[in-house]
C-alpha positions in Angstrom: 113.3 -1.5 -33.9 109.6 -1.8 -34.4 107.8 -5.1 -33.8 104.2 -5.2 -34.8 101.3 -7.6 -35.3 97.7 -7.0 -36.2 95.3 -8.7 -33.8 92.1 -6.8 -34.6 90.4 -9.7 -36.5 92.3 -12.9 -35.7 91.6 -13.4 -32.0 88.7 -13.7 -29.6 88.8 -11.3 -26.6 90.1 -14.1 -24.3 92.8 -15.0 -26.9 93.8 -11.4 -27.3 94.1 -10.9 -23.5 96.4 -14.0 -23.3 98.5 -12.8 -26.2 98.9 -9.3 -24.7 99.9 -10.8 -21.3 102.5 -13.0 -22.9 103.8 -10.2 -25.1 104.3 -7.8 -22.2 106.0 -10.5 -20.2 108.2 -11.3 -23.2 109.2 -7.7 -23.7 110.1 -7.5 -20.0 112.2 -10.7 -20.1 113.9 -9.4 -23.2 114.8 -6.1 -21.6 115.9 -7.7 -18.2 119.6 -8.0 -19.0 119.9 -4.4 -20.1 117.6 -3.2 -17.2 120.1 -4.5 -14.7 122.8 -2.2 -16.2 120.7 1.0 -16.6 120.8 2.0 -13.0 117.2 3.3 -13.1 115.6 4.4 -9.8 112.7 2.3 -8.5 109.6 2.9 -10.7 107.6 4.5 -7.9 110.4 6.9 -7.0 111.4 7.6 -10.7 109.1 10.6 -11.3 107.4 8.7 -14.1 103.6 9.2 -14.2 100.7 7.3 -15.8 99.6 8.9 -19.1 97.7 7.5 -22.1 99.5 8.0 -25.4 98.1 10.1 -28.2 95.8 8.0 -30.3 95.0 5.6 -27.4 92.3 3.1 -28.4 93.2 3.2 -32.0 94.4 -0.4 -32.0 98.1 0.3 -32.0 100.3 -0.3 -29.0 103.9 1.0 -28.9 105.9 -0.9 -26.3 108.9 0.9 -24.9 111.8 0.0 -22.8 111.9 1.1 -19.2 114.8 3.4 -20.1 112.7 5.1 -22.8 109.8 5.3 -20.4 112.1 7.0 -17.9 113.3 9.5 -20.5 109.7 10.2 -21.5 108.7 10.7 -17.8 105.4 8.9 -18.5 103.9 5.6 -19.6 100.6 3.8 -20.1 99.8 0.6 -18.4 101.8 -1.7 -20.7 105.0 0.5 -20.6 104.7 0.8 -16.8 104.1 -3.0 -16.5 107.3 -3.8 -18.5 109.3 -1.7 -16.1 107.5 -3.2 -13.0 108.2 -6.7 -14.2 111.9 -6.0 -14.9 112.2 -4.4 -11.4 110.6 -7.4 -9.7 112.5 -10.0 -11.6 115.8 -8.2 -11.2 115.3 -8.3 -7.4 114.4 -12.0 -7.6 110.7 -11.4 -6.6 107.9 -13.4 -8.2 105.8 -11.4 -10.6 103.5 -11.8 -13.6 101.3 -9.7 -15.8 97.5 -10.0 -15.7 95.0 -8.6 -18.2 91.5 -7.4 -17.6 88.8 -6.0 -19.9 87.2 -2.6 -19.0 84.4 -2.4 -21.5 86.1 -2.7 -24.9 89.5 -1.7 -23.6 92.1 -3.9 -22.0 94.1 -3.0 -18.9 97.2 -4.7 -17.6 98.3 -5.0 -14.0 100.8 -7.0 -12.0 100.6 -10.1 -9.8 103.1 -10.7 -7.0 103.3 -14.4 -7.7 104.5 -16.8 -10.4 100.9 -17.6 -11.4 97.7 -15.7 -11.9 96.5 -16.2 -8.3 98.7 -13.9 -6.3 98.0 -10.4 -5.0 97.4 -7.7 -7.6 99.4 -4.5 -7.9 98.5 -1.8 -10.4 101.4 0.5 -11.2 99.1 2.7 -13.4 96.9 3.5 -10.4 99.8 4.1 -8.1 101.3 6.5 -10.7 98.2 8.5 -11.3 95.6 6.6 -13.3 92.0 6.6 -12.2 91.2 3.4 -10.4 89.5 0.8 -12.6 
């Protein structure tokens, strides 16, 4: 299944950041029931590494399930964040997604809270990305 939307002209940068945050959280929530049955190792012990996809920056994002990311052995920030959120929520821990702009590119990272004020955690950096 492919779900897509074109946001290149419709949203301000702040609106786009909010839409991406909500979309990633929605994907994670949608995968959560299946995630609990997949028996994946913890993200940081999975062998998965951060990697940008081919065509990165072209305006197209391909969200993948944690199981697909595990099979690929790599993920970009949004794919890693979906897994991270599923892992936190499955364990009953508070977690949210946060977005930030790095020049003209967006980056997503986690918050260990139910709001946007908790401590940040960046699975991408932990799994090999250069620090923002």
